[in-house]
C-alpha positions as CSV (number, residue, x, y, z in Angstrom):
1,X,70.7,11.9,-14.0
2,X,68.2,14.5,-14.0
3,X,66.3,14.7,-10.4
4,X,63.1,16.2,-11.5
5,X,62.4,13.8,-14.3
6,X,59.0,12.5,-15.1
7,X,57.4,9.8,-17.4
8,X,55.2,10.9,-19.9
9,X,51.3,9.8,-19.5
10,X,49.4,9.5,-22.4
11,X,45.4,9.9,-21.9
12,X,43.8,8.3,-24.8
13,X,40.1,7.7,-23.3
14,X,37.7,9.0,-20.7
15,X,34.5,7.4,-19.7
16,X,32.3,9.3,-18.2
17,X,29.9,7.2,-15.3
18,X,26.6,8.8,-14.3
19,X,25.2,8.0,-11.2
20,X,21.6,6.6,-10.8
21,X,18.9,9.2,-11.2
22,X,16.6,9.2,-8.3
23,X,13.3,8.3,-9.8
24,X,9.7,8.0,-8.6
25,X,7.8,5.2,-10.6
26,X,4.9,2.6,-9.6
27,X,6.5,0.0,-11.6
28,X,7.6,-1.9,-8.5
29,X,6.8,-5.8,-8.8
30,X,6.8,-6.1,-5.4
31,X,3.7,-3.7,-4.5
32,X,0.1,-4.6,-5.1
33,X,-2.5,-1.9,-5.3
34,X,-6.0,-2.1,-3.8
35,X,-9.2,0.1,-3.6
36,X,-10.7,0.2,-0.2
37,X,-14.5,1.6,0.3
38,X,-15.0,3.6,3.3
39,X,-17.8,5.8,4.5
40,X,-16.2,9.0,2.8
41,X,-15.4,7.1,-0.5
42,X,-12.4,5.1,-1.4
43,X,-9.0,4.9,-0.8
44,X,-6.1,3.6,-2.6
45,X,-4.0,1.3,-0.2
46,X,-0.3,-0.3,-1.6
47,X,0.8,-3.7,-0.4
48,X,4.6,-4.6,-0.1
49,X,5.4,-7.8,1.6
50,X,4.0,-11.3,2.9
51,X,0.6,-10.5,4.3
52,X,1.0,-13.0,6.7
53,X,3.8,-11.0,8.6
54,X,3.2,-8.2,11.4
55,X,1.7,-5.1,9.8
56,X,3.5,-1.7,9.4
57,X,0.9,1.0,8.3
58,X,2.3,4.4,6.4
59,X,0.8,7.7,5.8
60,X,2.1,10.5,3.9
61,X,2.9,13.9,4.2
62,X,1.0,17.0,1.9
63,X,2.0,17.1,-1.6
64,X,3.1,13.4,-1.6
65,X,1.7,9.7,-1.8
66,X,3.3,6.4,-0.9
67,X,5.7,6.5,-3.9
68,X,7.3,10.0,-3.1
69,X,7.1,9.7,0.5
70,X,8.4,6.0,1.2
71,X,9.3,4.1,-1.8
72,X,13.0,5.0,-2.0
73,X,13.1,4.4,2.2
74,X,11.9,1.1,1.8
75,X,14.0,0.1,-0.9
76,X,17.0,1.2,1.0
77,X,19.2,-1.8,1.9
78,X,18.4,-2.3,5.4
79,X,14.8,-1.2,5.0
80,X,14.4,-4.2,2.4
81,X,15.9,-6.4,4.7
82,X,13.1,-5.6,7.2
83,X,10.2,-6.3,4.6
84,X,11.2,-10.2,4.8
85,X,9.6,-9.9,8.5
86,X,7.1,-7.3,8.0
87,X,4.3,-6.7,5.4
88,X,3.6,-2.6,4.9
89,X,0.3,-1.2,4.0
90,X,0.8,2.2,2.4
91,X,-2.6,4.4,2.6
92,X,-2.9,7.5,0.3
93,X,-5.2,10.1,1.2
94,X,-8.2,10.8,-1.0
95,X,-7.2,11.9,-4.4
96,X,-3.5,12.4,-3.6
97,X,-2.3,8.8,-5.3
98,X,-0.3,9.3,-8.6
99,X,-2.4,9.8,-11.9
100,X,-5.5,10.5,-9.8
101,X,-8.5,12.2,-11.6
102,X,-9.8,15.3,-10.0
103,X,-12.1,14.8,-7.0
104,X,-15.9,16.1,-8.3
105,X,-16.6,19.6,-7.8
106,X,-19.2,18.7,-4.9
107,X,-17.0,16.5,-3.2
108,X,-16.5,17.2,0.6
109,X,-13.2,16.3,1.4
110,X,-12.8,14.5,4.9
111,X,-11.6,16.2,7.9
112,X,-8.6,15.1,9.6
113,X,-10.5,13.2,12.0
114,X,-12.6,11.1,9.2
115,X,-9.1,10.4,7.6
116,X,-8.3,8.7,11.0
117,X,-11.6,6.8,11.0
118,X,-11.0,5.7,7.4
119,X,-8.1,3.4,8.3
120,X,-10.4,1.3,10.4
121,X,-11.8,0.3,7.0
122,X,-8.8,-0.4,5.9
123,X,-7.5,-2.7,8.8
124,X,-11.0,-4.5,8.2
125,X,-10.5,-4.9,4.6
126,X,-7.3,-6.7,5.2
127,X,-8.1,-8.4,8.2
128,X,-5.6,-6.6,10.4
129,X,-6.1,-6.8,14.2
130,X,-3.3,-4.1,15.3
131,X,-0.6,-2.4,13.3
132,X,2.8,-0.3,13.5
133,X,2.2,3.0,12.5
134,X,4.7,5.2,10.5
135,X,3.6,8.6,9.6
136,X,5.5,12.0,8.1
137,X,3.9,15.3,9.0
138,X,0.0,15.3,8.1
139,X,0.3,11.5,8.0
140,X,1.6,11.1,11.2
141,X,-1.3,13.8,12.5
142,X,-3.8,11.3,11.1
143,X,-2.1,8.2,12.2
144,X,-2.1,9.7,16.1
145,X,-5.7,10.6,15.9
146,X,-6.5,6.8,14.8
147,X,-4.3,5.9,17.7
148,X,-5.7,8.1,20.1
149,X,-9.3,6.7,19.2
150,X,-8.4,3.2,18.9
151,X,-5.3,2.4,21.1
152,X,-5.7,-1.3,20.9
153,X,-5.4,-1.3,17.1
154,X,-2.1,0.6,17.3
155,X,1.4,-1.4,18.7
156,X,3.6,1.6,18.2
157,X,3.9,4.8,16.6
158,X,6.8,6.3,14.6
159,X,5.8,10.0,14.1
160,X,8.1,12.3,11.5
161,X,8.1,15.9,11.8
162,X,4.5,15.6,13.1
163,X,2.6,18.8,14.5
164,X,0.1,18.0,17.7
165,X,-1.3,21.4,17.8
166,X,-3.9,23.2,15.5
167,X,-2.5,25.7,12.9
168,X,-1.2,28.9,13.9
169,X,-2.5,32.3,11.9
170,X,0.8,32.3,9.9
171,X,0.7,28.8,8.8
172,X,-3.3,29.4,8.5
173,X,-2.7,32.2,5.9
174,X,0.2,30.8,4.0
175,X,-2.0,27.4,3.5
176,X,-4.9,29.2,2.7
177,X,-3.2,31.0,0.0
178,X,-1.6,27.9,-1.5
179,X,-4.7,26.2,-1.5
180,X,-6.5,29.2,-3.5
181,X,-3.7,29.2,-6.1
182,X,-3.8,25.5,-6.5
183,X,-7.5,25.5,-7.2
184,X,-7.2,28.7,-9.6
185,X,-3.6,28.8,-11.2
186,X,-2.3,25.3,-10.6
187,X,1.2,24.6,-8.9
188,X,2.8,28.2,-8.8
189,X,6.2,29.1,-7.9
190,X,5.0,30.4,-4.4
191,X,3.0,26.9,-3.6
192,X,6.1,25.0,-5.2
193,X,8.5,27.0,-2.7
194,X,6.4,26.4,0.3
195,X,6.0,22.7,-0.3
196,X,9.8,22.6,-0.7
197,X,10.4,24.3,2.4
198,X,7.6,22.1,4.2
199,X,9.5,19.3,3.4
200,X,13.4,20.3,3.5
201,X,13.7,23.4,5.3
202,X,15.8,25.9,3.9
203,X,19.3,25.8,2.3
204,X,18.5,22.2,0.3
205,X,19.7,23.5,-2.9
206,X,23.3,23.6,-1.3
207,X,23.3,20.7,0.2
208,X,21.4,18.2,-1.8
209,X,20.7,20.0,-5.6
210,X,19.9,16.6,-7.4
211,X,17.2,15.8,-4.6
212,X,15.8,19.2,-4.5
213,X,15.3,18.9,-8.6
214,X,13.8,15.6,-8.4
215,X,11.1,16.8,-5.8
216,X,10.4,20.0,-7.8
217,X,9.6,18.2,-10.9
218,X,7.5,15.8,-9.1
219,X,5.5,18.8,-7.4
220,X,5.6,20.4,-11.1
221,X,4.3,17.4,-13.1
222,X,2.8,14.8,-10.8
223,X,0.7,16.4,-8.3
224,X,-3.2,17.1,-9.3
225,X,-3.4,20.7,-7.9
226,X,-6.8,20.5,-6.9
227,X,-6.8,17.5,-4.7
228,X,-4.1,18.8,-3.0
229,X,-5.8,22.1,-2.4
230,X,-8.4,19.9,-0.5
231,X,-5.8,18.3,1.3
232,X,-4.5,21.3,2.6
233,X,-7.5,23.0,3.5
234,X,-8.3,19.6,5.6
235,X,-4.9,20.0,7.6
236,X,-5.1,23.4,8.0
237,X,-8.6,23.1,9.9
238,X,-7.1,20.2,12.0
239,X,-7.9,20.3,15.7
240,X,-5.2,20.3,18.7
241,X,-4.8,16.6,19.5
242,X,-5.1,17.5,22.9
243,X,-2.6,15.1,24.5
244,X,-1.5,15.7,28.2
245,X,1.6,14.6,30.0
246,X,0.3,13.0,33.2
247,X,3.1,12.5,35.8
248,X,1.0,11.2,38.5
249,X,0.9,7.5,38.0
250,X,-2.4,7.0,39.5
251,X,-4.2,9.3,37.0
252,X,-1.8,8.4,33.9
253,X,-4.3,5.9,32.6
254,X,-7.3,8.4,32.6
255,X,-5.2,11.0,30.9
256,X,-5.4,12.0,26.9
257,X,-2.4,10.5,25.6
258,X,-0.8,8.0,23.4
259,X,-0.4,4.6,25.2
260,X,1.6,2.9,23.2
261,X,5.4,3.5,22.6
262,X,6.3,6.6,20.3
263,X,9.4,7.4,18.4
264,X,8.8,11.2,17.8
265,X,11.9,11.9,15.0
266,X,13.0,15.1,13.2
267,X,15.7,16.5,11.2
268,X,18.1,19.2,12.5
269,X,17.1,21.5,9.6
270,X,13.2,20.8,9.2
271,X,11.0,23.7,9.8
272,X,9.0,21.7,12.4
273,X,11.7,20.8,14.8
274,X,10.0,23.0,17.5
275,X,6.5,21.2,16.7
276,X,8.1,17.8,17.5
277,X,9.6,19.3,20.7
278,X,6.1,20.4,21.9
279,X,4.8,17.1,20.9
280,X,7.4,15.4,22.9
281,X,6.5,17.4,25.9
282,X,3.0,16.3,25.7
283,X,3.8,12.4,25.4
284,X,4.1,9.9,28.6
285,X,7.9,10.5,28.7
286,X,8.0,6.4,29.8
287,X,6.8,5.1,26.6
288,X,8.3,7.8,24.3
289,X,11.2,9.1,22.5
290,X,12.4,12.0,20.6
291,X,15.0,11.8,17.9
292,X,16.7,14.6,15.9
293,X,18.8,13.7,13.0
294,X,21.7,16.0,12.1
295,X,22.4,17.7,8.5
296,X,18.6,17.0,7.1
297,X,15.1,18.2,6.9
298,X,13.1,15.4,4.9
299,X,14.9,12.5,7.1
300,X,13.5,9.6,5.0
301,X,15.3,10.9,1.8
302,X,18.3,12.7,3.2
303,X,19.6,10.1,6.0
304,X,17.6,6.7,5.6
305,X,20.5,4.9,7.1
306,X,20.0,6.4,10.5
307,X,16.2,6.4,10.4
308,X,16.4,2.5,9.2
309,X,18.5,1.6,12.1
310,X,16.5,3.7,14.7
311,X,13.3,2.1,13.4
312,X,14.5,-1.6,13.5
313,X,16.1,-0.8,17.2
314,X,12.5,0.5,17.9
315,X,10.7,-2.5,16.3
316,X,13.2,-4.9,18.5
317,X,12.0,-2.9,21.7
318,X,8.5,-3.8,21.1
319,X,9.4,-7.7,21.1
320,X,10.2,-8.1,17.4
321,X,13.6,-9.8,16.2
322,X,14.6,-8.6,12.5
323,X,17.0,-11.0,10.5
324,X,19.3,-8.7,8.6
325,X,21.5,-9.4,5.7
326,X,24.6,-8.0,6.8
327,X,25.7,-7.2,10.3
328,X,24.7,-3.9,11.8
329,X,25.4,-2.3,15.2
330,X,23.1,-2.6,17.8
331,X,22.9,1.0,18.8
332,X,23.4,4.4,17.4
333,X,26.2,6.7,17.3
334,X,27.4,7.3,21.0
335,X,28.4,10.6,20.4
336,X,24.9,11.7,19.0
337,X,22.6,9.8,21.4
338,X,21.4,9.4,24.7
339,X,20.1,6.4,26.6
340,X,16.5,6.5,27.7
341,X,16.1,6.7,31.3
342,X,14.0,3.7,31.7
343,X,13.4,0.8,29.2
344,X,10.2,-0.9,28.9
345,X,10.6,-4.6,29.4
346,X,9.0,-6.5,26.6
347,X,7.6,-10.3,26.8
348,X,9.4,-12.0,24.0
349,X,6.7,-14.9,24.0
350,X,3.9,-12.7,22.5
351,X,2.0,-13.8,20.1
352,X,2.9,-11.3,17.2
353,X,6.7,-12.0,17.5
354,X,8.3,-13.8,14.6
355,X,9.5,-17.2,14.4
356,X,11.1,-18.0,17.8
357,X,14.2,-19.2,16.6
358,X,14.7,-15.7,15.6
359,X,13.9,-14.1,19.2
360,X,16.8,-12.9,20.9
361,X,17.3,-14.5,24.4
362,X,16.3,-12.7,27.7
363,X,20.0,-12.8,28.7
364,X,21.1,-11.0,25.7
365,X,18.3,-8.3,25.5
366,X,19.0,-7.6,29.4
367,X,22.3,-6.6,28.5
368,X,21.3,-4.6,25.5
369,X,20.7,-1.0,25.4
370,X,18.7,1.4,23.1
371,X,20.2,4.7,22.4
372,X,17.5,7.1,21.5
373,X,17.0,10.7,22.9
374,X,14.1,11.0,25.3
375,X,14.1,14.7,26.2
376,X,15.0,17.5,23.8
377,X,14.2,20.4,26.2
378,X,16.9,19.7,28.8
379,X,19.7,18.5,26.2
380,X,19.1,19.1,22.5
381,X,21.5,16.4,21.1
382,X,21.5,14.9,17.2
383,X,22.9,12.0,16.0
């Protein structure tokens, strides 16, 4: 009997399975859109979830809106479970929503501080007493301004790739040129390349070709160029947040800082890593944490699982108990994270907590730990 005999196999049919294409559509029955009148015109706010639940307020970055910035993230399986416990209010900057008409020629676009002031009209419109902020880039800067002016209205902040300083000369030059091209020629290749770099950093084609094509097509076809130029102008004229890290306990309450807990997130491949480190160095170390996520620039799209778990732990740290449809670990990867030096104990009887039956016991909480990087200056780590 031959030692190397093989059975013949006949291949009769091949079925191709095409993976689901990432799409950006406003046809989501769980989201309702409302126009909110403000002192500087109306803005579009999309509401997702039960309005009787605690509120999460989101704000998007340049070139995006609530659909392109947050839709995929909140449709991620872990975040959909979170929606059973919270209601999300997605704020769109003026003229940045999908299908927006060009703003009038004589329209004076709000400054970054005025965009932050518009959020008070949003809270008043929906009857919200306080919110949890989730902002990316320019949107995070706006939320930080709102939190500085109205600390009693913001329970906690999650800021992603946020810049706390004014624009430098290089950024100012690039953005001014982008705004000029958007007004005169529309979405040129140079503006498109800058937006892709702004959101993803470099080398994105090699690590996530399909996602890059989705966003390239979105910027080319869905963005109103003249409206985006106005938003870019407002962002590049931003003032410094003037945050100060005061280490003297007696003088800390009088310093200009964010008084609420802050989670400061960036991607290891993002062009804004150094800016988030600067922001971290200006925040109060007792109520802030910094996290760098590996192998990504646009963290909500490229690493939604890690951000979702970190965000869930962050909310639990503020006294919220979140029901999940499946078992998740109670800490992030130990090899990529370090423990916050001092954890702030939260009163679990607070009125904003969810059902008492859902709350973690004090004994369990006292033995738990949240693993989030606090100080990137002394030891830069990534998960």
